[in-house]
N, C-alpha and C positions, 0 to 999 in steps of 0.2 A: 342685436344691439345691446352691448353691455353698459349698464349705467354705473355711475359712481355711487358709493353708499348714500342712501337717502337719510337714514337715521345715523347721526354721528355722536349723539349724546342722549343718555337716558333722561335728561331734563327736557328733551324736545317733546313735551306733552303738556296737557292742561293741568293747571294747579290743582283742580278739584280731585284729580286722580290720587295725589298725595294726601289731600285732606281726608278723603273717604278711606283710603288705605290705612291711614293711621288709626282711625276708629276700629277698623276690622282687625288690625294688628293687636290692639289693646283689648278688644272685647269679643271677637268672633272668628278666631283662627280655626275653629272647627268646621267652618262653612266651605263647601266646594261649589264652584260656579261653572255654568256652561253658557257660552256666548255664541251667537250666530250672526253672520254677515248677511246683509241684504242690500241690493241695489234697487232703488225705487224707480229709477228711470226706465222707460220702456225702450226696447230695441237696442239696448247696450250689449255689445258682444266683446268678450275678452278672448284674445287670440292665444294660441299655444305659446307664442313668444312672450306675451305679457305674463302668462301663467308661470313660465319658467323664471322670468325676471322677478316676479313677486316672491317666489319661493327662495330665490337667491338672496333677495333683500331681507327676508325673514331670517334666513340662515345667518346673515351678517348681524342683524339686530341681536340675535341670541349669543353673540360673542362679546357684547358690550357689558361693561360694569361701570359703576359710578366712580368718577375721579374725585380726588381729595377736594379740589376747589369746588366741585359741584355739591358735595356733601356739606362743605363749609357754608355754601350759599343757602342750602336748605335749612341748615341749623340757624342761620341768621333771620329766618322768617319767624316772627314772634310766637306763632302758635304751633310750629313744628317742634316736636319734643326730642330730646337727646337719644332716648332709647330707640325710637323709631329710626332716627338717622343711623344709628349703629346697626340696626337690622338691615337697612338699605346698603350699608357697607358690604354686607355678605350676600345680598340678593342680586340675582340677575335673571333675565327672561330665559325660560327653558323651551327649547324647540319642540320637545315631545308634547307640550301642551297644545300645540297648534297643528291642525290638519287642514289640508286644502284639497280641492277637487275642481276640475274643469269639465263641465257637462258638454255633450256633443253640440248643444245649441249655443255655446259660448257663455253660459251662466257660470259665474264664479261662486264657489262655495267655500266658506271658511268657518271652522268651528274651533273655539278655544275652550278647553276643558281642564280644570285643575283646581287646586286650592284657591279660594276666592281672592285672597290677598295677593296672589300671583297672577291668576287668570285675568283679573280686572285691569291690570296694567297694560295688557296688550292692545286694548281697543284703539287708542289714539295712534300709536305707532303703526298698527296695521292699516288704518284708514289713510294715514299719511303716505304709506308705501303704495297702496292700491291707487290712490289718486295720481301720484306723480308718475308711476309706471304707465298708467292708462294715457295720460295726456302727453307724455313724452313719446310714446310709441304709436299713438293713434294719429297725432297731428304734427304739423310743422311747429315745433316748440318755439322757435325764434319768432314766428308769426304770432303765436299766442302771447308771448312775452311783450311784443310790440303793442298789441292791442291792450294788454293789461296796463302797460306804462302810460299809454295815452289816456286811459280812463282814470288812472290814479292821479295824473296831473290835473285833470278837471275836478276831481274830488277835493284835492288839496286847495285848489284855487277857490272852490265854493266854501270850504271850511274857513278860509281866511277873508273872504270878501263880504261876509255877513249873511250869505244865503242860508247857512246852517249855524245854529247857535247852541246846540246841545253838546254835551260831553259824553264820551263813550269809551268802552274798552274793546280792544281787538280780540275776537274770539275765533280766529280762523284756522286753527290747527287741522281739524278733522277733514276739511274739504278744500285744502289749499292746493293751488296749482303746483307748487314745488317748495322745497325747503328754502332755496335761494330767493324765491319771490316773496315768501312770507317775511323773510329777513328784511328785504328792501321795503316792503309795505310798513312794517312796524317801525323801522328806523326813520323813514320819511314822515310818517304820521306824527311821531314823537318829536322829531327835529324841526319840522316845517309848519306845524300847527300847535295850537294850545288846547286842542279839543280831545286828544287821546290821553286818557287817564291811566292807561296801563294795558297789559296784554295777559291773556290766559296762558300763553306759552312761557314756561318757566325758564327755558334756555335763553330766549330772547329778552326776558325780563332781566336776567342776570347779565347778559351781554351788553345791554343798553341802559342799565341802571334804572329800570322802570318798575312800577308796582305790579307784582303778579296778582291776577284777579281770578277769583273763583271760590265756590263754597262746596256744593255737592250736586250730583246728577240724579236722574230718575232711578238708576240702578241701586243707589243707596237705600231708597225707600223700598224698592222691589225686593231686596235681599231679605227684608224682614218677613215677607210672605213665605219664605222657605224655612222659617223657624217655627217648630211645632207648637210652642207654647204661646204664640202670639196670634190672636184672632185677625183674620185678613183685613177687616174693616178698621183695625187699629194700628196698622203698620206705620202710618204717618206719626202717630203719637209716640211709639217706641223709637222710631228713627230720630225724631226731634229731641226726645229725652236723652238718648245716648249722645247725640251731637252736643247738646248743651253741657252734659257732664264732662265730655272730653275737652271741650274748648272753653268751658266756664264763662259762657256768654260772649266770647270773642268769635270772630269768623262766622257771623250769623246772618246770612241771607237765605231764607227758607224757600225752597222750590215747592210750588203749590199744587201741581197738576198730575202727579204720578197716578193717583187714584181719584181724580177729579178735585177741583178746587172747593166745591161744596162740601165734600167730605173733609178735606184739609181744614176748613174753617171750624169744624166741630172740635178739632184738637188744638187749634191755634187759639188757646184760651188766654186769660189775662196774663198768666205767668209767661207763656210763650210770646205773646205780643210784646211784653216788656223786655224779654231776653233777646229777641232777634232784632237786628238793626233794620231789616226790611224783608221784602219778598220778591221772587223772580217769576215772571210770566214766560211760558214757553208753548202755549197752545190756546186755541179758542179766541174769541173776540177780545182784543186787548183793552178796548174802551170799557166794555161791560166788566171785565176783570178788574180794571183799575177802580171803577166806581164801587165794586163789591168790596175791594180791599179797604178803600177809604171809609166806607160805611162801617166795616168791621172794626177798624181802629177807633172810630168815633163811638161805637157801641161800648168800648171799654174806657172811654174818656181820655184816649191818647190822641194828641195832635198829629194828624197825618203828615204835617210839614216836618216832623222830626223823624219820619220813617222813609225808607228808600223803596221806590217802585222801580225794579230793574226789568227791562223788556229785552227778550233775546230770541224771539220767534221769527226767523226768516226775514230779518230787517234789511232795508236799504236806507239811505240817508233821508229820502223824502218821507218814508213811513215814520222814521224816528223823529223827524222835525214836527210832524203833525201830532204825534203823541206827546212830545215835549211841550208844544204850545198849549195842548189841551189840559195837561196835568201840572205844569210847572209852578203854578201859584197855589197848588193844593197839597203837594208832596215833594219830597226829593225825587228827582227822576234821572235815571241813567240807562245806558243801553250796552248790551253785548252784541257786537256786530261781527259776523264771521265770514261767510262765503262772499258777501258783497265786497269785502275788503281783500280777501286772500285768493279769490278765484273768479274775478270778474273779467272775462275775456270775450273774444269774438265767438266762442263756443259755449254751449250750455254746460254748466257745472254738473258733476255727478251728485246725485242725492243718495249717498250711501251711509249705512249705519251698521254698527255692531252692537247688538242688544243682549242683555242678560235674559236667558230664557228658562234656566233651571237653577235651583239652589238645593243642594243635598238631594238631587234627583226629583225634587218637587217642582212643577211648573210655576213660573212667576210671570207677571205681565204689567205693562203700563197701560192704563186706560186713557189718560190725558183728558183735556177738554175738547178734543177734536178726534172724533172716532176714526178718522183716517190715519191717525198716528199710532193707534193701538197695534201692538205686535206681540203675538203669542203663538207658540208652536202647538198648543193644546187648546182647541176651541171650546171643549167642554169645560176646562178650567176657566177660560176667559168668561164664559157665561156665568159660571159659579161666582167668580170675583165680582162681576157686575151685580148679581143678585145680592151678594153680601153687602156691597156698598149701598144699594137701593134700600135694603132692609134697615140698615142703621139710619140712613137719612130719614126714612119714613117714620121710624120709631122715635127719633129725636123730635120730629115735627109734632108728634102727639103729646109730648111732655108739656 
């Protein structure tokens, strides 16, 4: 079964890919990165037909370049700079950076290896390709689409009848059912409700005149673990410092859990608290996290009501509403909701990721606030990183 091209625009990715990439372009072009694919679902089997289609779709992806109107749109985003847009005019994904393999047991392996400013851009495109190929070839796609439509109708009704009162951004690129379905979801949420404040998908933001939403991901903090001159337990500090210098206080929602939120808070000092508009939660107990962040703002004499708490960890509308009701009178609250919007069907969605594992041949890792989310190819390094974090936390407690 030959599918139509899945990626038709290089804007069909999350905004934070461009945000992070711009910092790398200006400050860290000497870094090389190695990314690995992982499917966290048990008993998922990729067939030879799927494997061949995935490769064909990657081949097509690597023929794409940015169109003039796409570059013009990026340039219209207030914090995207002219020289970076000119770089993108020349850039395109290179097929030689991506290797794929299908194991006898049906496990799909994908590795991306190349200059970090180029390798990092593959993540979302590849996840979009793998998802769509899998669901189109594994199931009756029309039946999946029908179930997704029925569920979306109910969600929109509930967003409009007062059941749900929070606002959120659609974050569904990486695990969407298909390109066409994410398009429908974003359009309908924007047109038929007043609850969707934007989307992480830059192409759809441009298409429907919506606000593109996103700051940075775990990989941005992880990459500082691969820089020789930076102590491991200070990677958050240097990441946030570079981010602030690049964006001059704009585009500032800090991700807290790459090497645990407790460590993050040591570097989220008075200057950072004032410079960043808010923080994003992506692992661990969201209520404990929110309380911890509110207390941290109060410690520095900052009114939490002036700061954003952005929740994005495996949310559905019910979870989001409970969090909104709990925190709404104490801080600004918003949500990034992904799979529940873009791949809620009669079948279980894939839990697939592509994570940065090496920078300049040095292992890097995400610890997060949930040990189950840790992913590292080098267990010895992961233990060393944990010990480095614990050492600094214990030392700071003694002061």
